[in-house]
N, C-alpha and C positions, 0 to 999 in steps of 0.2 A: 752217317752211313758211308761216307766217301773218304778214302785214304788221302792224306795230305798231299802225297806225291801225285795223286790222280785228279786233283781238284782243277776243273777248267775255269777259264776266265768267265765263261757264261754263268757259272755258279755265283761268282762275285757280283756280276751284273744283276742277277736275280735277287741277291741279298740287298743290294743297293735299292732296287725297286721296292722291295718289301719294306725297307726302312721308311721310304718316302710315303708309301701308301698307308703305313700305320700312323702317320702324323709326325714323324721325326722331322725337325726343321732341316733345311738345306745346309745351314751352317754346322749343325750337329752331325748330319750324315757325312759331311766332308771330313770332320774330325775322326769319326769312327772308321772311315775308309783309310785315312792316313795312318791310324794306329794299326789296322789290319795289314796294310801294305808294309809297315815297318816290321811286323811280326813275321811276315813271309820273307822279307829281306834277310832277317836273322836266320830263318830256317835254310835259306839258300846259301848265303855267304859264310855264315859261321858254322853251321852244322852239316851242310851238304845233304839235307834231307829231301830237297826237291830240286828239280832241274830248271825250273823257271818260276818267276813270281807272278801268279795268276791275277793279283790285284794291280799290277803295274799297268798304267794307262786307263784304268777304270775311273771315270770322273763323275761328279755330281753336277749336272748342268742347272744353272739357276734360271729362273723365269724372268720375264721382262720387268716385272714389278718387284723383283727381289731387292731388299735393302732394309735398313733399320726402320722399324715402325715407330711412329711417334707415340709415346706413352702419355696418356692424359692423367693429370693429377686428380684425385677425388675432389669434389666440390666441398665447401664448408658444410653444406647441408647434408651431403652424404656422410661425411666424417661424424657429424653430430648424430645421425641416425645410428651409425655403427656403435658409437660410444654409449648411446642410450640403451642399447641392447646387450652391451658387454658387461660381464661380471667385473667386480672391482680389480681382481688380480690381472685380468686381461686388459682392462681399461688403461692401466698404467703403462703396460707394454706398448699398447697402440699409441698413446699420447707421446711416449718417449720416441717412438719411431717417427711419428708425424711432425715432431717439433725439433728433432736433432738431425734427422736425415741420415743416421747411421745405417749401414747395411745390416741385414739380419745377422750375418756371421760376426760382425763387429759388436752388435748389441748383445748377443748371447755370450760372447767372450769377454764382455766387460766385467771388471772386478771393482770392488769398492775403492781400492787403492788408486784407481784411475779417475775417480769422481771427487772433485773438490767442491763440496757443497758450500763452503764459505765464499769461494771465489766465483761460484756458479759456472764451473767449467768441467767438461769431460775431456780427458786425454785419450785419444784413440791411438793405440800403439800396436794392436794385434787383432786377430780374429780367430774364430774356430771353424774348422772345416766340417763337413757333414758327418765325420766320425768322432767329432768332439776333440780333435787334436789342435792344440794351439799353434799358430804360425804367424808370420808377418802379415801386414795389411796387403791389400790387393796390389798396391803400387807405393812408391815412395811418397807420393802426394797424399796417400791414405793416412799417413801419420800426421795428426793435426789436433788442435784444441777446438772444441765445439762449445759455444756458449749455451747456458741453460736459462730459461725464463724463470722469473721469481716463483711462479705457480708450480713449475716443474720441480724446482728446488724444494719447495715445501712438500710436495707429494713424495719425493725421493727420501726426504728426511723422515717422514712418517713411515714410509716403507721399510727403511733401515731399522728404525726403532722397533717395529713390529715383527721383524724377521728373525728367525732362529739362526740365520746365516748372515751375520753382519760384520764379520771380521774383514780386515783389509784384503785378505787373500781369497775371500768368498766371491762368488759371482753375484752380480747385482740382481739378475733374474734367474732364479733357480727352479728346479723341479721340486717335488715333495721331499726328495732325499738330499737336497742341497747340491745336486749336480747341475750341469749346464742345461739350459732349456733345449729340448729337441725341436727343431723348427718344423719338421714334418709332422710330429705328433701334435704340436700346437695348432698347426694349420687344419689338420683333419678333425681333431677333437674339440677345438675351441673356436678358432677364428672363422672357419667356413660356416659352422652353424649360426654364428652371429650375423654373417653376411646374409644368410637365407632369412633369418628373422627380421633383419632390417630392410630387406627387399631393395638392396642397392646395386645388385648385379655383381659381377665378378671383379671385385677390387682386390687384386692380389697384394701381398705384403710390400712388395717393392714399390708399388704406387704410393705408399705412405711416404717414402723417401722423396718422391716427386712433389708431394704436397708440401714437405718442408722447404724444398727449393723454391716452389712457387710463392710461399709465404715470405721468404727472404728477399725475393725479387720485388715483391710488393713494398718492402721496406727500403728499397733503393739499392740493394746489392746487385752486382752483376752475376749472370749465371756461372761464370768461371770461378768467382769468389765462393 
């Protein structure tokens, strides 16, 4: 209800406060404010629509205990309980995440041409964003070869033989129409109900990646490796 040219700094401060009160993290709030600040800068410098940038100088102040929170890997007992309650199609996806450590975006973007079942290796070279658009890995270090256990190789062979989408250019994990797996849909419709049935608490998908890392550390690998 307010014209852009009449927007005061106090309105931006109120917006910041509403973000934080609604549960948006300090880090995300800072990114949102930075984007908003850039939009106002464009309106000011490029279009001459406004006389000043009302978002300039508005900061998101962190708390004393701000900082990265340690993410705990699920225990073996928790993972077993999840698998015991998961249907077969979901069980393989969970096992793959928990024993390869791939990010969700990398797992859903994985194609059969990147899986060498004879050598027991997965070649991670790309990922899918939330819109299903393929792009590069999160970083240069994200391009890597990940070993597969013998049991996971066997399960993947069975999965490919029984899949209607088994060509090299097909996704390893598809939806019913052969398209990529939607992470949000999988979480809401399949994974979260399994967590509730298993009564293991809120073990989000990313914690399966931490389970993989903890397993490798037990085998003597360094966290960096």
